[in-house]
N, C-alpha and C positions, 0 to 999 in steps of 0.2 A: 669554137662553136660551144663547146662545155661551159667555158668561162662565161658566155653570154647568157647562158642558159641559168645558170647559177644567179647571177645578176639579175636576171628578169624574174625569177622567182622570188628573192629576197626583197625586192623592190614592191613585188606584190605583197608578201607577209607584211613588209613596215608599213603599208598603208593601213593597217589595222590599227595604230595607235590615235589614228583620227575617227575618234568612235562615233558612229551612230550619227546623228545630226544635232549636235548641241546648238543651244540657243534658237532652234527653230520655233520653239513654243513661247518667245518672250514676251508674247502679247498677252499670253495667260496668267504670267508670272503674278505673283503677289507683292513683288518687289520691281520697282521701275529701275533694273539695272543697266539699261540702254542709255539713260540720262548721265550726262557728262558735265557736272558742275566745276571741276578742279582743271586749272591751265597749268602749264608749264612756268616755273619760275627762274628758269635759267635758260643760257642758249644751249642748244644740243651740242654744238661743237665743243663748249667748255667742258663737258663730261670726260673728254680725253685726259685733264688735268686732276681727275679725282682717284687714279690709280692709287693704290694702297700695298701693305704687305699681303693684304687676304686675296687681293685679285687687281689684274691689270686690264685697262680699258685700253682695246687695240685702236678701235676707230667709233667714232661716234658721227653720224651722217643724218641729215634731216631729209625725209623723203616725202617727197609734194604728196598731195591728195590725189585720188584717182575717182572714178565714178563710184566703186566700191567699197574703198579704204581710205581712211581718214589720212590728213597728214600726221607723220609720226618720226620720233627720234628712233633711229637703228644703231645699236650698241653692240660691237662685237667685243668679247671679253675673255680672259683667261685666267684659271685659277692654276696656281702651280700643282705640278708641274705640265700636265697636258689636258685639262678639263677646259674645252672650249664650250662658249656659252653664246647665245645671242638674246638680248633684251629688246622688245621693242614697245617705244613710250608715246601713246598718242597725245598730241599737243593739247587736245581736251579729253579729260581722263574721268573714268566712272567711280575712280577710287580702289580698283580691285587689280589683283594679278592672277593671270590665267597660265599656268604651266601644264604642258602637254609632255606626253612621255614617249618612251621608244618601243620599238618591235624588235624582236629576235634578238639578235646579239648587239644591236644598238651601232654607233659609229655613223650614223648618218648625218650628212650636213645640213644646216637649217635652209639651203637653198634647194633642197630636194622638192619637187614639186607638193608632194603631200604635205610636207611640213608647211609650206608656204602658205596653203590652203586652209591650215589650222591657224596659223598665226593671222591670216587676214581677216577670218572670221571673226576671231576675237577682237580683233583690233575693230572691226566694223561695229561691233557691240560696246566699245568703250573701255576694254580690258587693255592693261599692260600686259605683254606675254613674255614669256622666257622658255626657254629650250636649250639642253645641252647633248653632246655628242657622247656623254659619259665618260670621255678621256681617251678615246683614240678615234682615228679615222678610218673607216671600212674601205676606203679606195685604196690605205696603205696596209692595214693588217685588216684583210677581209675574214669574215667568220669570226671563229673564236682565236686566230693566232693572235691577237692582240695580248692573250693572257701566256703567251711563250715565254717562260723565265720572266714573268714581269708580274711580281705581286700585286705591285701598288696599282696597275692597269686593272687588275681582276679587282681590288677594293674600289676602286672608282666606279668600275661598272655595278658591283654589287650593291653600293647605297653612298659613298662619298660624293661623286659627282652631282647628284640630284640635291641633296643636301647642302652643299656650299653654293651651287647655283640659286637656289632660293633665297639664302641668307645674304649672298651678293647683290641680287636681285632687289631685293627690299631695302639696301642700302642705296642702290642706284636710284631707285623711285624716290626715296626719302630726298636727295640730293636734287632730284628735277623738279620735283614738285614742292619741294619744302613740306611735305607732310608724309606720313605713315600710309601705308595701304590700310584701307578699312578690312578687306578679307583676302585671304589667297586660297585659290582653288588649284587642285589636279584633277587632271583629266587622262587617264590611260588604259591601254587593252593589252593584254598577253604580258610582255615583259613591263609595260607600262602599267599594267595590274599589278604586278609583282613589285614595282616601284612604289605603287601607291600604297600597297601592305606594309611594306618594309619602313616607308615614311610614318605612317600611324603608329606603328610598334617602337620604332627604335628613336625616332625625331617629331614626337606629338605636338611640338609647338610650329612646325614648318608650315603646316597648312590646316585652314578653317574647313573646309571642306575638300571631300577625296572621293573621285569616281575610281573603282578598281573593278576594270571590266577583266573578264576571263582571265584571273589572275594566274601567272605562273608561277605562285607562291611556294610551292613545294619544288622549287626547281630542279633539285638534284634527283628529286623521284620522278620528275618528268624526263629526265635525260634517262632514266634506267627503262622506263616505259618507252619512250622512243624507239632506243635500241631492242628493247621486248617485241614491240610491233613490227619493227621493220625486218629483224630476223624473220618474224614469223611468215610474212608477207612477201618479202622481196623473192623469195624462190618458190613460190607456191603456183605460180602460174595464172594466177586470176588476172582478168582484164576488167576494164570499166564494164564492158558490158555485162560480165557475170557479177560484178559487185551490183550494179542496177537490178540483177535480177534478184540477188540476195537481198536486197532493199524491199523489193517486191514482197517477197515472203515474210520478211519482219513485218511489215506495214500492214499487209492483210492480216496476219495474226494480232498484231497490237494497237493498229491504229484507233479502234472503235473502244478500247478498254477505259478510255476518260468518258464514255457517252456521246463523243463525235466523232463520224467519219469524216474527218478533214484533211487528210493527208498529213498530219502531225501527230507526235507522241508526245503528250502534257508531261508524263512522267515515264519515262522508260524502266524505271525499277519495278513497275508493274508487269513487264513485259517478260513472260515466262519462254524466252525462245532458246531452243536447244538445237544445235546444229546437226547431231546426228538424227534426231527426231523430225524435224521441219524443214530439211532440205532434201531435195530429190538426190538420189543416188543415179550417178552414171552407170548404165548398165551397156556395156559394150561401147560406143562410140562416144567420145567425150565432147559434149557440146556446151555453148553458154548456158542451156536450159539446165544442165544438171550439175553435181559437184562431186569430183573423183576425191580417193583417199588423202591423197597429197594436199589437195584444197580443203579438204575437211579437218585435216589435222592442222594446218596452218590457223584456219579461224578459230578451232577451239582454243589456240594457244592465244591468239590475239584476244579474245574475249575473256582469258583468265586473268587472275590477279597477277601481279608482279611479284616476284619474290628474289630476295636477295640472300643466300645460304638457306635458312630455315625461316626467315621473316619475310612477310607480306611487306612490302614498303610502298606499294602504289594500287589503288583499287582497280578491280576489272572497268575495262571501258563500257559503258553502257551503248545499248543498239541505238540506232536512228541516224548518224552521220552518214550511212551507206547511200542516202537519197539523192535524187536528183534535184539540185538546187541552183541557185545563181551564186557565181564566185564575186569575186571584187570587183571584176569589171562587167557584172551582168550577164556572162555568159552563163548557160545552163549545162551543168555535169555533175558528176556524184561528188558527195562531200570529199571521197578519199583522194580525189585528183587535186593536186598533185601531192597532197601528204603522203600517200602510202603507195599511189601508182602513178606512173608518169610515163608516158610513150616519148617524151621530148626530152629525157635528161635523167638525172637522180632526182629521188622523191624530197619533197621538202623535208621530212623528218631526219632524212639522212644528213642533209645540209644544216639543221640547225642543232642536231645531237651530238654527231661525230667528234667534234672539236672539244666536248666536254671530257671524253675520253684520252684526248691527245694532249691537252693542255692543262686542265683543271683538276681531273680526279687523283691523279699521281703525283707524289712529290717530284719524280724525274719525269719531266716530258716525254712525251711518245709521238713524234710529228706523223710517223708511218705506221702508228697502231691502226688497225682494222678492227673496228667496234664491232664488226658482226662476230668478231671472235670470242667476245666477253662471255663468261659462261655463267656467270651470276651464282657463282660458288661462294664467293667473298667480297667483301666491300674493298675497292682501291683504297690505298695508303694515306690518302690526302682528303678523304671523304668528309671528315669530321671539321677539318679547316676550312673547306669550301662551303660546308654547310653553315658554318657561324658568319661567313661573309656574304652569301648570295639569297640563301633560301629567308622566306618571309612567314614563318609558322608560328610565331610565338604569340598564343591566344590572350595573353595579358595586355587588354588596351586601356588599363586604368589611367595610365598617363593621357592618353588621346582622350578619354573622357573627361578627365578632370580639366584639360584646356577647353573644353566645349567643342571639340571638334566633332563633325559627322561624315560618316563613312557609307557611301552607297556601292553595292557591288551588284555585278550582273555576271550571266553565264548563258550560253546557248546549250540547250539541252542536246543539240546535234553536233556539239564541235567535234572535228576529228582529230585536233591536236591534245588539248589539255581536258581533262577529265572534270567535267562539272562536279562529280561527288567531292572532289577534293575541297571545294569551297563550302559544300553543305557540312562535312566533317570539320573543318575549321570553324564553323559559325556555332556548331554545338559545343565545341571546344571553349569557345569565347562564351559562350551561355552558360556553360558549367561553372566558370569562375565568376561571372556576372549575371543573375537572371534578368536583371533589367538592359541588357546591353543591346535591344532593340531601340532604346531610345537614342542611340547615337551609331548603330549599325543594322543596316538592313539590305536585304537579298533579295534578287529578283532572277527568274529562272524562265528562259525564253524559249517554247517548243518550237522546234524546228530550225534555229537558227545555228549558223557553222561557229566559226572561230571570229569571233568579235564583230562581224556581218556576214550577209549573205546566208544562203540557205533555202529551204522550203518555206518557212515561217516569216512571218512580219520580223525585219532586221533594223526597221529605222524606228529611233525613239529621241528624245530630249531628256536624258538624265541631267544635264547641267542645271536646266532650268529649276527643276525639281529639287536639286542641291543646293541650288541658292536660296528657294524659298525655306527649305528647311533649315540651313544654316543660319538665314538672317530673319527669319520670321517666325521658326520653330513650327512650320507647317510639314510635319512628317509625311513622307510619299507612302500611300497603301497601294500603289499602283502606278505604272508607267503606261501610257499610251504607246501602242507600238503600230507599225504599218510597213506595206511595202512599197516602194517607190516605183511608180508607174508613168515614166515620161514626166517626171516633175510632181505628179498629182499621188495624193495619198491614197491607197488601195489596202484592202484586207486588214482594217483596222481593228484591233483587241488589245484589251490591257493585259500586261503580264504584271501579276499580282504579287505582293509581297509575300517570300516564301514565309510558311509553306502552302498559302493559300495557292489556289487554281482559277483561271478564268472558265467559266461555264455560261453558256448562252440559253437563254428562256426565254420564249415569247419575243424573241428578236432583239433581246437586250442581255450585254455582257454583265456577269457579276462575278466579284471574287469570293470563293468558297472555300472552306478548310475542310 
């Protein structure tokens, strides 16, 4: 039962890599990217003879057209030694490559339903698509066990698999169409956002346009933060009902600070919320309406910056994710469920963070290590090497700028997993090196959105069309229109403005105000 629960939670998380609603506003694009003027120049099955020293083509099968997906050639490939990838080549092609990223600890196969949906959507819009499992199969090595005494798998997960998959894909595309791709795009959230940032930093020529959603760029800092917050909340006694009471107090105090009492906090940094001052104390009976000393201590630790030794290594979590909102399945629940509280099994932060301490952070792996025992007194002895392989925090994007690339990043202000302040801090570091960085790197913060999607606020948007317009027509995005899905209809539409601007409504019209 526990294993089934773990699988269900991770599948839910992995659905985050299919971000928002790409291509949904294609009819508003300044680029007719759905036009498919290029045709295949060789038979699909003949691609099996194109294996080389860099990669092997395991199979190449022509897939007939369906009502929603055009006829295409499906190529399964392998980069030595264990990086599996899948390329899908429409018989009639728009000249572009679309690669989508991973969630969590990766390892999911292309046959998973969410990845099929991402693939088919891009194919329907004329793109060649590509995807990699990053060098391990989660069915065989679940969670972070792939890194157990295995440095090369960690390197594949960190950066190598994505880079070699896109370079292999470009060659396969050239063989099949007898022409190079016009442009290559990346779309990913969470781990896919980290992969996005690392591609721009380490391999600036791999992609012309990149979407980095909720990037887990400071990956090691995130793992310490996950341990910090799980240690704070796991033994607190807090229930989901109490977290929703907590949300009521936070939103009552902070919702209207942006001038709109709309159930959203536009910028939680304005919210001067204090656990001791602003929450009711339990006086006698402990009920869901009050907070006892143990719960208060847990919350104060949760909202505090993460320290390792005497150094702050991860910023304090902003308020806002406690609120009731839609999850990936459309159910209404607190943003903390199942990340920090879960009546049906382990919390998601435990599943995502504990293997970092067991298989990645120390020179000698510790499969039985209880990460809740980590005391934050000193750094693990393999931390520097891990950071060099996996973290994506280099603010020098000069190579990406020189290549002409465009990087669009977004975050939900109510993300219960990754701290949106990390993206803001990274943006400031990039601008400190290059004051003109917004010519190629722009950021959007979305009030009320949870991790990659879901939440109390609008969580649907088409960043992909905006990125294509920016990359190919130099139409730089000032805002992204966002909405909630209401049985297939757009509801609660509002713009997400280029940071640091915020959306304001006046006279029934939304504007972006700095």
